[in-house]
KEPAMI-587895 format. One record per residue (C-alpha): x negated, y, z negated; residue number from 1. Coordinates in Angstrom, 3 decimals, always signed. Layout:
<recs>
        X        Y        Z miba
        X        Y        Z  NUM
...
</recs>
This chain:
<recs>
        X        Y        Z miba
   +0.454  +31.759  -14.595    1
   +3.487  +29.468  -14.158    2
   +5.035  +31.824  -11.565    3
   +2.217  +31.001   -9.158    4
   +2.261  +27.256   -9.751    5
   +4.528  +24.617   -8.117    6
   +7.176  +23.020  -10.270    7
   +7.702  +19.396  -11.263    8
  +10.965  +17.533  -10.928    9
  +12.350  +16.354  -14.262   10
  +15.840  +14.935  -14.647   11
  +17.186  +16.741  -11.556   12
  +15.648  +20.109  -12.393   13
  +12.613  +21.821  -10.877   14
  +10.792  +23.206  -13.858   15
   +7.439  +24.788  -14.658   16
   +6.933  +22.219  -17.341   17
   +3.932  +22.198  -19.614   18
   +0.357  +22.459  -18.285   19
   -2.914  +24.219  -19.065   20
   -4.732  +23.710  -15.759   21
   -4.004  +23.342  -12.059   22
   -5.402  +21.845   -8.887   23
   -5.200  +22.405   -5.122   24
   -5.355  +19.981   -2.248   25
   -7.880  +20.448   +0.603   26
   -7.400  +20.896   +4.301   27
   -9.948  +18.347   +5.452   28
  -10.047  +19.677   +9.046   29
  -11.116  +23.148   +7.742   30
  -12.943  +22.092   +4.620   31
  -11.053  +24.685   +2.529   32
   -8.523  +24.519   -0.243   33
   -4.838  +24.811   +0.571   34
   -3.164  +27.807   -1.102   35
   -0.553  +26.011   -3.186   36
   -1.402  +25.370   -6.851   37
   -0.032  +22.350   -8.677   38
   +0.180  +21.648  -12.442   39
   -1.748  +18.947  -14.279   40
   +1.159  +17.950  -16.570   41
   +0.720  +17.447  -20.264   42
   +2.210  +14.607  -22.272   43
   +5.322  +16.596  -23.291   44
   +6.427  +16.424  -19.590   45
   +5.759  +12.728  -19.428   46
   +7.851  +12.290  -22.567   47
  +10.771  +14.199  -20.920   48
  +10.464  +12.144  -17.731   49
  +10.400   +8.821  -19.570   50
  +13.476   +9.755  -21.601   51
  +15.366  +10.842  -18.481   52
  +14.365   +7.631  -16.666   53
  +15.557   +5.546  -19.611   54
  +18.895   +7.347  -19.617   55
  +19.204   +7.026  -15.795   56
  +18.615   +3.282  -16.110   57
  +21.533   +2.920  -18.493   58
  +23.713   +4.535  -15.828   59
  +22.172   +2.538  -13.016   60
  +22.999   -0.798  -14.626   61
  +26.719   -0.183  -14.218   62
  +26.489   +1.025  -10.606   63
  +27.270   -1.259   -7.661   64
  +24.445   -1.929   -5.216   65
  +26.221   +0.056   -2.523   66
  +25.533   +3.267   -4.450   67
  +21.783   +2.762   -4.216   68
  +22.152   +1.940   -0.475   69
  +24.137   +5.137   -0.008   70
  +21.399   +7.197   -1.610   71
  +18.615   +5.600   +0.417   72
  +20.511   +6.103   +3.684   73
  +21.316   +9.680   +2.839   74
  +17.666  +10.307   +1.914   75
  +16.407   +8.742   +5.180   76
  +18.717  +11.007   +7.167   77
  +17.556  +14.051   +5.235   78
  +13.916  +13.183   +5.921   79
  +14.623  +12.613   +9.584   80
  +16.244  +16.102   +9.833   81
  +13.251  +17.686   +8.072   82
  +10.552  +15.854  +10.009   83
   +8.934  +18.888  +11.595   84
   +8.248  +20.493   +8.232   85
   +6.986  +17.268   +6.696   86
   +4.651  +16.601   +9.609   87
   +3.144  +20.113   +9.327   88
   +2.576  +19.727   +5.570   89
   +1.041  +16.269   +5.843   90
   -1.232  +17.340   +8.623   91
   -2.606  +20.319   +6.632   92
   -3.217  +18.126   +3.581   93
   -4.462  +14.884   +5.195   94
   -6.036  +15.964   +8.480   95
   -4.134  +13.113  +10.203   96
   -2.981  +13.946  +13.703   97
   +0.587  +15.259  +14.016   98
   +1.093  +13.040  +17.015   99
   +1.109  +10.168  +17.440  100
   +0.088   +9.223  +13.822  101
   +2.437  +11.243  +11.608  102
   +5.406  +12.146  +13.824  103
   +5.530   +9.045  +16.069  104
   +4.254   +6.207  +13.889  105
   +4.256   +6.840  +10.154  106
   +7.459   +8.842   +9.801  107
   +9.520   +6.342  +11.841  108
   +8.073   +3.548   +9.720  109
   +9.055   +5.433   +6.521  110
  +12.603   +5.869   +7.799  111
  +12.766   +2.186   +8.690  112
  +11.594   +1.162   +5.242  113
  +14.266   +3.254   +3.539  114
  +16.993   +1.925   +5.771  115
  +15.843   -1.696   +5.469  116
  +15.820   -1.298   +1.704  117
  +19.357   +0.062   +1.865  118
  +20.483   -2.874   +3.918  119
  +18.961   -5.316   +1.418  120
  +20.657   -3.485   -1.429  121
  +24.053   -3.862   +0.224  122
  +23.470   -7.529   +1.216  123
  +22.391   -8.654   -2.278  124
  +20.871  -11.894   -0.958  125
  +17.580  -10.725   -2.451  126
  +19.033  -11.401   -5.936  127
  +18.948  -15.162   -5.249  128
  +22.218  -15.830   -7.027  129
  +22.184  -19.519   -8.170  130
  +25.084  -21.482   -9.597  131
  +25.050  -24.855  -11.380  132
  +28.716  -25.517  -12.007  133
  +28.244  -28.706  -13.969  134
  +25.777  -27.222  -16.476  135
  +27.685  -23.862  -16.504  136
  +24.479  -22.080  -15.694  137
  +24.129  -19.100  -13.335  138
  +21.144  -16.886  -12.613  139
  +20.181  -13.910  -10.490  140
  +17.602  -11.186  -10.201  141
  +18.429   -7.826  -11.752  142
  +16.796   -4.388  -11.943  143
  +13.838   -4.420  -14.340  144
  +14.001   -0.813  -15.560  145
  +12.202   +2.482  -14.973  146
   +9.273   +2.099  -12.505  147
   +6.268   +4.371  -12.068  148
   +4.838   +4.566   -8.537  149
   +1.279   +5.807   -7.888  150
   +0.926   +6.643   -4.212  151
   -2.373   +6.434   -2.186  152
   -4.100   +9.129   -0.176  153
   -4.086   +7.481   +3.242  154
   -0.349   +7.276   +3.939  155
   +1.287  +10.544   +3.014  156
   +4.681   +9.246   +4.272  157
   +4.867   +5.452   +4.330  158
   +3.346   +4.915   +0.922  159
   +4.262   +8.214   -0.674  160
   +5.194   +7.791   -4.318  161
   +8.664   +9.361   -3.822  162
   +9.445   +8.135   -0.299  163
   +7.333   +5.162   +0.607  164
   +7.640   +1.387   +0.402  165
   +7.246   +0.974   -3.406  166
   +9.761   +3.746   -3.991  167
  +12.309   +2.206   -1.577  168
  +11.852   -1.227   -3.088  169
  +12.269   -0.080   -6.660  170
  +15.388   +2.000   -5.882  171
  +16.984   -0.713   -3.787  172
  +16.563   -3.120   -6.689  173
  +18.462   -0.642   -8.915  174
  +15.654   +1.140  -10.817  175
  +14.878   +4.752  -11.495  176
  +11.438   +5.811  -10.220  177
   +8.852   +8.140  -11.776  178
   +6.742   +9.243   -8.876  179
   +3.155  +10.268   -9.532  180
   +1.991  +12.131   -6.417  181
   -1.426  +11.626   -4.902  182
   -3.604  +14.674   -5.423  183
   -4.511  +14.700   -1.729  184
   -0.993  +15.536   -0.544  185
   +1.020  +17.157   -3.385  186
   +2.858  +19.631   -1.164  187
   +4.088  +16.863   +1.106  188
   +5.261  +14.972   -1.993  189
   +6.979  +18.111   -3.307  190
   +8.888  +18.362   -0.011  191
  +10.018  +14.750   -0.336  192
  +11.026  +15.432   -3.902  193
  +13.199  +18.283   -2.807  194
  +14.981  +16.080   -0.237  195
  +15.299  +13.234   -2.756  196
  +16.892  +15.524   -5.409  197
  +19.341  +16.867   -2.811  198
  +20.268  +13.307   -1.822  199
  +20.746  +12.320   -5.468  200
  +23.186  +15.192   -5.870  201
  +24.970  +14.468   -2.589  202
  +25.541  +10.783   -3.536  203
  +26.354  +11.483   -7.194  204
  +23.473   +9.343   -8.520  205
  +21.977   +9.746  -11.997  206
  +19.766  +12.898  -12.115  207
  +16.809  +10.894  -13.449  208
  +16.874   +8.398  -10.518  209
  +13.803  +10.001   -8.871  210
  +11.398  +12.316  -10.743  211
   +8.059  +13.763   -9.729  212
   +4.813  +14.884  -11.303  213
   +1.556  +15.572   -9.515  214
   -1.267  +14.810  -11.930  215
   -1.971  +14.049  -15.558  216
   -5.117  +13.532  -17.585  217
   -6.452   +9.944  -17.461  218
   -5.471   +9.475  -21.069  219
   -1.877  +10.555  -20.444  220
   -1.699   +8.328  -17.354  221
   -2.643   +5.303  -19.415  222
   -0.248   +6.369  -22.178  223
   +2.494   +6.572  -19.541  224
   +1.790   +2.971  -18.456  225
   +1.821   +1.701  -22.036  226
   +5.112   +3.439  -22.999  227
   +7.841   +0.838  -23.754  228
  +10.385   +2.838  -21.847  229
   +8.494   +2.084  -18.600  230
   +9.289   -1.395  -17.258  231
   +6.804   -1.767  -14.366  232
   +4.408   +0.104  -12.094  233
   +3.258   +0.068   -8.468  234
   -0.169   +1.379   -7.670  235
   -2.142   +1.787   -4.410  236
   -5.588   +3.350   -4.580  237
   -9.162   +3.101   -5.802  238
  -10.171   -0.077   -7.614  239
  -11.869   +1.650  -10.539  240
   -8.833   +3.738  -11.551  241
   -6.399   +0.896  -10.798  242
   -8.241   -1.488  -13.070  243
   -8.090   +0.911  -15.970  244
   -4.333   +1.199  -15.620  245
   -3.965   -2.565  -15.099  246
   -5.928   -3.193  -18.320  247
   -3.403   -1.029  -20.186  248
   -0.448   -2.822  -18.537  249
   -1.932   -6.230  -19.325  250
   -2.457   -5.262  -22.917  251
   +1.218   -4.485  -23.338  252
   +2.437   -7.318  -21.143  253
   +3.878   -5.140  -18.383  254
   +4.073   -5.921  -14.638  255
   +1.540   -3.845  -12.697  256
   +1.487   -4.382   -8.971  257
   -1.752   -2.929   -7.677  258
   -3.352   -2.795   -4.261  259
   -7.036   -2.202   -4.970  260
   -9.570   -2.934   -2.225  261
  -10.176   -5.133   +0.792  262
  -12.946   -5.543   +3.415  263
  -10.708   -7.607   +5.730  264
  -13.247  -10.047   +7.269  265
  -13.102  -10.692  +11.006  266
  -14.696  -13.811  +12.553  267
  -15.580  -13.785  +16.232  268
  -16.199  -17.393  +17.116  269
  -18.819  -18.247  +19.840  270
  -16.315  -19.326  +22.454  271
  -14.393  -16.062  +22.135  272
  -17.464  -13.917  +22.771  273
  -18.504  -16.064  +25.695  274
  -15.039  -15.773  +27.255  275
  -14.110  -12.089  +26.757  276
  -16.961  -10.172  +25.135  277
  -16.262   -6.663  +26.568  278
  -12.566   -6.868  +25.815  279
  -13.304   -7.832  +22.188  280
  -15.738   -4.920  +21.866  281
  -13.060   -2.530  +22.962  282
  -10.423   -4.096  +20.722  283
  -12.708   -3.980  +17.664  284
  -13.913   -0.425  +18.198  285
  -10.396   +0.809  +18.662  286
   -9.267   -0.825  +15.489  287
  -12.350   -0.008  +13.380  288
  -12.351   +3.730  +14.224  289
   -8.587   +4.251  +14.177  290
   -7.753   +7.049  +11.724  291
  -11.457   +7.105  +10.824  292
  -11.072   +3.622   +9.413  293
   -8.848   +4.842   +6.615  294
   -6.531   +1.843   +6.432  295
   -6.396   -0.688   +3.632  296
   -6.490   -3.254   +6.416  297
   -9.449   -1.773   +8.285  298
  -11.701   -4.556   +9.638  299
  -14.724   -3.646   +7.599  300
  -16.688   -6.921   +7.755  301
  -17.621   -8.856  +10.909  302
  -18.932  -12.397  +10.811  303
  -20.810  -13.661  +13.931  304
  -23.063  -16.566  +14.771  305
  -26.460  -15.104  +15.610  306
  -26.940  -15.787  +19.319  307
  -27.294  -13.923  +22.590  308
  -23.620  -13.075  +22.925  309
  -23.272  -11.736  +19.395  310
  -26.349   -9.569  +19.823  311
  -24.883   -8.126  +23.020  312
  -21.539   -7.615  +21.256  313
  -23.279   -5.776  +18.436  314
  -25.292   -3.565  +20.811  315
  -22.074   -2.543  +22.610  316
  -20.262   -1.776  +19.423  317
  -23.146   +0.364  +18.183  318
  -23.233   +2.247  +21.491  319
  -19.487   +2.979  +21.309  320
  -19.704   +4.009  +17.656  321
  -22.522   +6.375  +18.488  322
  -20.700   +7.877  +21.462  323
  -17.362   +8.390  +19.638  324
  -16.660  +11.569  +17.655  325
  -15.833  +10.517  +14.106  326
  -12.310  +11.155  +12.824  327
  -11.499  +13.446   +9.932  328
  -11.568  +11.892   +6.491  329
   -8.660  +12.523   +4.131  330
  -10.514  +14.623   +1.530  331
  -13.946  +15.548   +0.211  332
  -13.673  +12.772   -2.337  333
  -13.134  +10.196   +0.415  334
  -16.219  +11.568   +2.201  335
  -18.293  +11.342   -0.928  336
  -17.065   +7.823   -1.704  337
  -17.816   +6.559   +1.802  338
  -21.359   +7.976   +1.777  339
  -21.939   +6.441   -1.690  340
  -20.727   +3.048   -0.516  341
  -23.005   +3.170   +2.586  342
  -25.887   +4.031   +0.240  343
  -25.079   +1.067   -2.026  344
  -25.120   -1.319   +1.002  345
  -28.309   +0.070   +2.543  346
  -30.072   +0.126   -0.801  347
  -29.273   -3.579   -1.131  348
  -30.956   -4.210   +2.223  349
  -28.337   -3.577   +4.942  350
  -30.003   -2.252   +8.110  351
  -28.424   +1.012   +9.353  352
  -27.922   +0.724  +13.085  353
  -26.086   +3.959  +13.572  354
  -24.531   +6.716  +11.465  355
  -24.701   +6.705   +7.653  356
  -24.719  +10.520   +7.163  357
  -22.280  +13.393   +6.940  358
  -21.150  +14.594  +10.339  359
  -22.074  +18.157  +11.169  360
  -19.487  +20.898  +10.655  361
  -17.104  +22.003   +7.921  362
  -14.503  +19.266   +8.289  363
  -14.573  +16.102   +6.078  364
  -16.341  +13.588   +8.238  365
  -19.042  +10.942   +8.232  366
  -20.859   +9.726  +11.392  367
  -19.490   +6.406  +12.659  368
  -21.514   +3.793  +10.861  369
  -22.651   +0.226  +11.685  370
  -24.790   -1.782   +9.228  371
  -26.245   -5.256   +9.707  372
  -27.391   -8.070   +7.385  373
  -28.151  -11.783   +7.818  374
  -26.080  -14.586   +6.365  375
  -29.013  -15.393   +4.045  376
  -29.029  -11.852   +2.705  377
  -25.319  -12.077   +1.943  378
  -25.741  -15.389   +0.204  379
  -28.361  -13.823   -2.173  380
  -26.155  -10.919   -3.267  381
  -22.533  -11.617   -2.221  382
  -21.084   -9.150   -4.785  383
  -22.838   -6.035   -3.564  384
  -22.339   -6.826   +0.110  385
  -18.570   -6.904   -0.460  386
  -18.644   -3.250   -1.445  387
  -15.737   -1.585   +0.364  388
  -16.844   +1.255   +2.574  389
  -13.485   +2.918   +2.983  390
  -13.671   +4.754   +6.305  391
  -15.410   +4.534   +9.665  392
  -18.086   +2.044   +8.666  393
  -18.600   -1.662   +9.241  394
  -20.962   -4.334   +7.904  395
  -21.893   -6.935  +10.431  396
  -23.209  -10.334   +9.163  397
  -25.243  -12.423  +11.609  398
  -25.062  -16.028  +10.458  399
  -27.128  -19.096  +11.373  400
  -24.068  -21.147  +12.328  401
  -20.380  -21.637  +11.729  402
  -21.087  -23.607   +8.560  403
  -22.819  -20.555   +7.067  404
  -19.818  -18.425   +8.084  405
  -17.549  -20.886   +6.308  406
  -19.800  -20.795   +3.218  407
  -19.719  -17.020   +3.148  408
  -15.942  -16.989   +3.461  409
  -15.655  -19.310   +0.542  410
  -17.662  -16.863   -1.589  411
  -15.532  -13.849   -0.703  412
  -13.229  -12.026   -3.134  413
   -9.535  -11.811   -2.292  414
   -8.590   -9.706   +0.721  415
   -5.395   -8.396   +2.320  416
   -6.227   -9.848   +5.702  417
   -8.607  -12.133   +7.551  418
   -8.844  -12.527  +11.349  419
  -10.289  -15.249  +13.552  420
  -10.913  -14.735  +17.280  421
  -11.370  -18.010  +19.197  422
  -11.583  -19.214  +22.802  423
   -8.262  -19.463  +24.619  424
   -9.605  -22.498  +26.457  425
  -10.060  -24.589  +23.324  426
  -13.853  -24.313  +23.084  427
  -13.664  -23.378  +19.407  428
  -10.927  -25.776  +18.376  429
  -13.261  -28.265  +16.739  430
  -14.477  -25.708  +14.251  431
  -11.390  -23.479  +13.950  432
   -9.549  -25.448  +11.333  433
  -12.414  -25.479   +8.815  434
  -12.879  -21.724   +9.227  435
   -9.137  -20.965   +9.030  436
   -8.615  -23.220   +5.992  437
  -11.343  -21.421   +4.048  438
  -10.177  -17.949   +5.116  439
   -6.466  -18.645   +4.337  440
   -7.424  -19.148   +0.689  441
   -9.038  -15.775   +0.502  442
   -6.367  -13.569   +2.174  443
   -2.686  -12.681   +2.053  444
   -2.289  -12.557   +5.846  445
   -4.253  -14.724   +8.321  446
   -4.424  -13.431  +11.917  447
   -5.516  -15.086  +15.111  448
   -6.854  -13.092  +18.101  449
   -5.448   -9.882  +16.617  450
   -6.817   -6.974  +14.609  451
   -5.325   -6.429  +11.149  452
   -4.682   -2.668  +11.218  453
   -1.012   -2.881  +12.172  454
   +1.326   -3.825   +9.271  455
   +4.844   -4.501  +10.553  456
   +7.710   -3.714   +8.219  457
   +9.197   -7.185   +8.580  458
  +10.893   -9.622   +6.226  459
   +8.100  -12.084   +7.068  460
   +5.246   -9.698   +6.318  461
   +2.900  -10.238   +3.366  462
   +0.962   -7.106   +2.492  463
   -0.767   -8.564   -0.518  464
   -3.403  -11.038   -1.338  465
   -5.626  -12.610   -4.012  466
   -7.452  -10.346   -6.463  467
   -8.867   -7.726   -5.956  468
   -6.874   -7.111   -2.783  469
   -3.903   -6.905   -5.186  470
   -3.297   -7.695   -8.798  471
   -0.912  -10.593   -8.040  472
   -1.115  -12.922   -5.036  473
   +2.511  -13.897   -5.091  474
   +4.015  -10.573   -4.052  475
   +4.055   -8.255   -1.052  476
   +4.229   -4.428   -0.962  477
   +5.679   -4.425   +2.566  478
   +8.824   -6.184   +3.892  479
  +12.369   -6.441   +2.594  480
  +13.766   -8.036   +0.604  481
  +10.612   -9.717   -0.694  482
   +8.977   -6.515   -1.890  483
  +11.953   -5.741   -4.130  484
  +11.242   -8.772   -6.345  485
   +8.321   -6.981   -7.917  486
  +10.710   -4.649   -9.638  487
  +13.238   -7.156  -10.805  488
  +13.716   -9.659  -13.676  489
  +15.393  -13.069  -13.471  490
  +18.295  -13.424  -15.819  491
  +20.171  -16.660  -16.623  492
  +23.733  -16.692  -17.839  493
  +24.620  -19.755  -19.873  494
  +28.294  -20.600  -20.389  495
  +29.187  -16.949  -19.772  496
  +32.872  -16.269  -18.844  497
  +33.593  -15.457  -15.197  498
  +34.733  -11.857  -15.787  499
  +31.589  -11.061  -17.754  500
  +29.176  -12.178  -15.063  501
  +27.457   -9.866  -12.561  502
  +29.662   -9.652   -9.482  503
  +27.136  -11.538   -7.355  504
  +27.649  -14.562   -9.654  505
  +31.387  -14.511   -9.726  506
  +33.531  -16.888   -7.720  507
  +34.188  -14.176   -5.020  508
  +30.972  -12.269   -4.380  509
  +31.031   -8.528   -3.492  510
  +29.925   -9.230   +0.092  511
  +30.573  -11.983   +2.559  512
  +27.012  -11.481   +3.820  513
  +25.401  -12.548   +0.571  514
  +23.510  -15.804   +0.509  515
  +23.839  -17.796   -2.712  516
  +22.833  -21.252   -3.874  517
  +25.892  -23.054   -5.146  518
  +25.300  -26.473   -6.704  519
  +22.174  -27.021   -4.623  520
  +23.444  -25.720   -1.269  521
  +22.758  -22.299   +0.221  522
  +26.004  -20.720   +1.373  523
  +26.965  -17.305   +2.732  524
  +29.649  -15.494   +0.827  525
</recs>
């Protein structure tokens, strides 16, 4: 059986490992299983991976930051050279268009993340080296230890468990990574694993720096999180599975950085609709239906004051949703979950204006869906009306006035993003601050006159937010060097001799580009 099944990457070796069952990904455009079979690894493989990661971390602790940068840069170059193969694999497993989505947008973003991570590793300013000469105290951030990364289904490149942002952040901070592939794109992950293992060898890094498994039982996944050899985990995916893993991590006191769910509320203020209604319809529809709505920042909740302009806006959105061919969903499970979420919302009283059913044909698809409720309905059952319909569906809330919008916002769970569209002529200025103040407390990123679906890989980006958008509101999953701090620990050195200190805390730092705080003043070098 093992001869027909893909291998896992353990301590630098591709091995059949230990498994009793297999799985296959699905081509969502064709509605059929892809041919490759992948193992559901048993605990003995997890044990081997944890031991290898622990050994690798002992080696990593003595390596200069430049070595991790070298690996990341070599890996980025290898991915770039192999882009055609990666795009073909990801397309067959995710249904996402080869161009522009995979080849022209997501792959370049992935390369940028790896290279930005490498630059941060070389620079070392992320370590926040701090010196108090009088007290003979010095501190800096250091690698935390082996990290497990659980990748999501919707970004086969940019959030891949062995190539994406969490992976790059953890490696740049000096940690080995155990990558748990998403079951929707295991063959894409395998290809990344091959390139990563080649880059490890080419840069003479520890063989256990990056390891890959595809799936485990739920019990073994929880056991993996609880194991003391694992220092932290990064997770992007469904709320239900993430909360189970988080509960395990919380029980053992382990950092678990999870991105769980978000409806990303968008407020169209009255002045904005009066001023540029048709343009806002086009902008919203483009964003809401992009990639069949399968973004964690998809604008899935619209808040409008119930008046003539908002009714016209809604009619135009419904017409465009009805006229547009729905995009392909990532997998049969995404299709089932979207339909189930729509059912939850309509059972609770949401009026179905268009869509709500499986789209005809063999591919994974649901008709573009618009649902409507009143502000009073939301107020009676705010929990159920925040159900995330992950995909090409939106819930529109028609409110009595801006004060009701503000009240609804204050009752929202945490979200990744929140957007406010207002008049460019100042007609909404009197009410804007109250709306913005309420929304800013519920989101990680507040936008004005802009849809949230683009997430720039910038040092100023926050891709995070209050629970349940993420498990910790103080950290971001996108942007360097801030994202690296999730996988680091702060260490203080008290009266430690100069030669025994990390190089970043010694009198002459390893780089003249490193920012450090010396006796209360930030200096470079």
